[in-house]
N, C-alpha and C positions, 0 to 999 in steps of 0.2 A: 518685178514686184517682190517686195520683201515682207515677211509676216510682221504684223503689228505686235510690238512687244507687250507682254502681259503686264497688267497693272501690278506694281510691286505689292500693293495692299492685298490684292487677290492671291498672289503667290504666298505671302506670309500667312494668310488665312488658311490656305490649303495645307501648308506645312504644319500649322498649329493643329488643324483637325486631324491630320495623320498621326501626329505625336499623341494627341489625346486618345485616338482610337487604339493605338498600340498600348498606351498606358492602361486603358480599360480592359483590353484583352489580356494583358499581363496580370492585372488584378484579379480578373475572373478566373484565369488559369490557376493562380495560386489558391484562390478560395475554394475551387472545386477539387484541388489536389492534382490537377493534370500536370502542373509544373511546380518546382520548388522556388520559393522566394530568393534563395541563395544563388540561383543561376544568374541573377542580375547583381553585379557588384553593388553592395550597399542596399540591396532590395529588401532584406528582411526588416531592418529598422524603419524603412519607408512603409512597407506593407502593414506592419503592426502599429506604426504610428497613425496610419489612416484608420485602421480598424479599431484601435484601442486608444484613441486620442485622450479620452477622459480618464484613463488609468495609467498614464505615463508611457504609453506606447509599447507595453510589454504584453505577451500573451498571458491569459489567465488560466490557471491549472486547478483542477478539482480532483480530489481523491474521494471516491464513494465506497463505503464499506458497510458491512452488516452490524448487527448488535454485538455486544461484547462476547456473548456465548455463541455466536454464529460458528458452525463447525467447519467453514470453508477454508481453503488454502489462502495464506497471505498474512501479512503483518503491516497494517496501514500506518502505524506509528513509526515503524522502521523506515517505511518508504518516505513518509513525510520528513523525517529526520535527514534522510540521504539527499532528498531534493533540495532541502533548505541549507545543507552544509555548504559554507562558502568555498570549501576546497573541492567541491563537486560541481554543483550547478547554481546554487544560491537563488532559487526561484520562488521559494516560500508559498507552497500551494495552500488552498483551503481544504478541509476535510469534513465530510458530513456523512450521516447515516442514510441508508437507502430510503428510509421513510420520508426524508426531506426532498426527494427528487421529484421535480415537476418539469414539464416542458419549458415553462417560462424561467424557472430557476436555472436550468442548464444553459439557457441562452446567454447567461452572463459569463460563460467560460468558453475557452478555445480548445482545450484538451481535457478530457475526462478519463480518469483511470479507475477501473473497478477492481477491487481486490478484497479478499476475505468476505465475500457476500454470497454465500451459497444459497441463502434464502432470498428470493426476489419475486414479488407478486407479478403476475403477467402485465398488469397495467403499468407498473414501473418499467418492466422490460421494454414495453412499447415507447416509453418516454426516451429511453436511450437510443432506440432505433430512429425515432423521429429527429432527435438531436443531431445524429450523424448524417441522416438523410438531408438535413437542411444546412449542412456546411461544417458542423462540428467534427473534431477529431476524437476518436474513441479507441481506448486501449482496454480490452477485455482480458481477464486473466484467469488461469486455473479452472476451478469448478464453479465460478461465479454464475448464479442464476440456474443451477441444476436442481434446486428444490423450490417447490411452489410456496406461495404465501400460506399462512395458517388457515385461512378460510376458503382455500381453493381445493377442488377435487380433481384428480387426474382426468376423470371422465369429461369434465367441463373445460379444463384448461389446456390439456395436451392434444396436439394435432395428430390425427390418424392418417396413415398412408392413403387411405381411400378419399381423404378430404383435400389432398394436395395434388394439383395437376402434375402428371409425369411420374408419380409414384405408383407403387403397386396398388391394386384395387382390393386391399384387404384392411380389415379393422384392427390394425396393429399400430401402436404408438411409435412415432418416428424417433422421438428422443426428448429429453427435458428442455432443449433449446428450441424445439418446434412447438410454439404455443398458439393458442387461439383465444380471442376475446369475443365471446358470442359467435357471430357469423364471420368475424374478421380474423385473418391469419396474422400471427405475430412471429415471423420467421427469423428468430435470432440466429439459428444455425446457418441459414443462407447468408445472413448479413455478415457474420464473422467467418464464414466459409469453413466451419468445423462441426463435426458431429461427436458429441460426448460419449465416451465408452465407460469411463469411471476413473477414479484416481488410482495411482499405482498401489498405494497402501490399502485401498479397498479391494482391488482385484488380486493382489499378492500380499504375502506377509512381509512387512518391513522389519529389518533388523534393528535400525535406529533412525533417528530423525535426520542424520547427516550421511546416510548410506550412499555410496558411490553408485550411480545409476548407469553411467556410460560416458561416451565421448561425444562432443558436439561438433557438428560439421556444418559450415556456413554454405550459403548459396554458392555455386561454382563461380570463381572469380571474385567473390565477396564484394560485388559492385553495388549491392543494395545498401542504402545508408544505415539501415538497422543493424548490419553486421560489418560495416566498414571498419577495417583494421583489426577484426577479430580473427585470430589464427585458428586453424583447424585442430581437432583433437584436444580441446579444452575438457577437463573433467567436469561432470555435472553431478551434484549431490542433492539429495532430499527428494521429497514427494513431488509429483507433478500429475497433470491430467493427461490421460490417454485419449487421443482423438483421431478421427479420420478426417482428412481434408476433403471438403466439398468442392466441386467444380463450379465454375461460373463466378460472376462478380470480380473478374480479373484477379482471382486468387493466385498467390504465389507462396510456395513454401520457402521461407528465407532461412530457417535454421532447423536442423534435424538432429535427433538424439540417436546415436548408434548404440543399441543395447548390447550388441555382441553376440547374443544367442537368441534362439526363439523364446519369446516371452509367453509362458504358459500360465494361465490364471488359476486360481484355486479351484474353479469349476472345470478345469482341463481345456479351456478354449485357448487356441493358438492365435496370438495377435500379431506376430511378425517380429522383426529384428530392428526396425527403424521407425521412429515416430516423430511427427511434427512438433517443434517447440515454438517457432514463430511462423505465423501465417499472416501475410498482408492482403488486403483486398481493397477494391475501389480503384479510381483513376490514378495514374502516375505511380508513385512509389507506395500509394495506399493511405487512405484517411482513416481506415479501420484496421487495427492490428490485434491479433489474438496471440497471447503468450500462454503456453501450456503450464508454465510455472510463473507464479507472480514475480515481477521484476525484483523485488526485495530478496527472493530466494537465491539470487545470484551472488549475494554478498551477506547472507544472513549470519549471525553469530554462531560460532561452532564449525562453520564450513572450513575445511582444510585450505580451500583457495577462494578468493573473493574477486568477482569480476564487475567492478563499477562501470566498465565501459559499455555494458549493455544498457544501463540507465542513461548514460550520456548520449549514446546513439539513438535511443528512443526519442529523447527530447529533440535532439538536432534533426533527426530524420522526420519526425512528425511536424515540427514547427519551423524548421529552417530550410 
């Protein structure tokens, strides 16, 4: 007895279904951040072509910033100019103020970068978290969101340790990124895997805007796309945010600032010798990334050395 050959039509259907399943799994993997579209040769144009067919098949980028007088770190105009530069990335982002941000508005973008936006109301912070939780890619920088909106009070908007499971049972504020909206937590600190301590120039006296702060050290092996090709011991200049890295959410410290000596604040606190500069979190290489210094500070005017590669790596690492 010989087995009956399978109907060619059925075989073709099985192969087609298998290919379709693999394609769906690949698309979902890229969308969730578990894998990069560049892992498949020619995969990124296919992915963005499917996702953004109505806009030419390219990812849409948005820069969100505060008002002109916002005291936060960053320079959105410089960032927009660098992203648009044909010799760098030529991606032409949109730029809007924080007040324009809504959940539906953010849905029109694939990558959102927040810079020079120290003042962000809690309801707007929640919009950013929802955007990233539902598939968007988020880059948070410097001291963005460390000041409440004008009509908010710390007692109503800041989360106490006693209100968060796993924290100390004391009525002490966790930090400016741990917010609450009524009975609901808005845990930006958990989402970006960082706890804000203050900016360098707030905690210590700055000599000038282009002061040498220390040397940068990349993740061992420099295998993370955000620091790919970055050599160790690059000099870093200018103000930045001092943060502690939080555990969880697949957080990885990708770049560290080696200060060289113990950093002692104006009020005599000792904060250590090394500080996170880039923290990625989320699946895969991370769909949420925190930069202690705004990206534009790596190549700001007056800096003795400019590192545009950090901007290029951010774009490729987040979207390719």
